[in-house]
C-alpha positions in Angstrom: 48.2 140.2 119.6 46.6 141.4 122.8 45.9 138.7 125.3 42.1 139.5 125.4 41.7 138.9 121.7 43.7 135.6 121.9 41.5 134.5 124.8 38.4 135.3 122.8 39.7 133.4 119.7 40.5 130.4 121.8 37.1 130.4 123.4 35.4 130.7 120.0 37.5 128.0 118.6 36.7 125.7 121.4 33.0 126.1 120.8 33.4 125.7 117.1 35.4 122.4 117.6 32.7 121.1 120.0 30.0 121.9 117.4 32.0 120.3 114.6 32.4 117.1 116.6 28.7 117.0 117.4 27.9 117.5 113.8 30.3 114.7 112.7 28.8 112.4 115.3 25.3 113.1 114.1 26.3 112.5 110.5 28.0 109.2 111.4 24.9 108.1 113.3 22.5 109.0 110.5 24.9 107.9 107.7 24.7 105.1 105.2 24.4 102.4 107.9 21.1 103.7 109.1 21.4 105.3 112.5 24.8 103.9 113.3 23.8 100.2 113.5 26.8 98.3 114.4 28.9 101.4 114.9 31.3 101.6 117.9 31.1 104.6 120.2 34.4 106.5 120.8 35.2 109.9 122.2 37.0 113.0 121.0 38.2 115.7 123.3 37.7 119.1 121.7 39.4 121.0 124.5 42.5 118.9 124.1 42.4 119.6 120.4 42.2 123.3 120.9 45.2 123.2 123.3 47.2 121.2 120.7 46.3 123.7 118.0 47.4 126.6 120.2 50.7 124.9 121.1 51.4 124.4 117.4 51.0 128.1 116.6 54.1 130.1 116.0 55.0 132.5 118.9 54.5 135.5 116.8 51.4 135.5 114.6 49.4 138.4 113.3 45.6 138.7 113.6 44.9 137.9 110.0 47.1 134.8 110.0 45.5 133.7 113.3 42.0 134.0 111.8 43.1 132.0 108.8 44.7 129.3 111.0 41.5 129.1 113.1 39.3 128.7 110.1 41.6 126.1 108.6 41.8 124.2 111.9 38.0 124.3 112.2 37.6 123.0 108.6 40.2 120.3 109.2 38.5 119.1 112.4 35.2 118.8 110.6 36.6 116.9 107.7 38.8 114.6 109.7 36.3 113.6 112.4 33.7 112.8 109.8 36.1 110.9 107.6 37.6 109.0 110.6 34.1 108.0 111.8 33.0 106.8 108.4 36.2 104.9 107.7 36.2 103.2 111.0 32.4 102.7 111.5 32.4 104.9 114.6 30.2 107.3 116.4 32.3 110.1 117.9 31.0 111.7 121.1 32.5 114.7 123.0 34.6 113.1 125.7 32.9 115.4 128.3 29.6 113.6 127.5 31.0 110.1 128.3 31.9 109.2 131.8 33.7 105.9 131.1 34.0 102.9 128.8 34.6 104.5 125.4 38.0 104.6 123.7 39.4 108.1 123.2 40.5 108.7 119.6 41.5 112.4 120.0 45.3 111.9 119.3 44.6 109.8 116.2 42.4 112.5 114.7 44.7 115.3 115.9 47.7 113.7 114.2 45.8 113.8 110.9 44.6 117.4 111.4 47.9 118.8 112.5 49.7 117.0 109.6 47.6 119.1 107.1 
């Protein structure tokens, strides 16, 4: 795959993961507990998740397979961040939005995503 297309795919995936985490955080806040009452705030690093995804890709992958993997990764991130937040009574924020003081749960979620 040409480097330009891979760079574009990586950039788009990064934006999609950031959006997915933002959506999951919003859903957690507005969920059954009523605006996140009692929920703990933690962070998730979408950039690190994209890097882990890229590192897990086979060296040789066709365009169609890459598109499928990107879509699958995106769906898995959406599902796992929302499920993790609900199961643990958490509000997930993008780590770039938090300067300090919140636990980072990126690796815990990535383990679940990459195991799919």
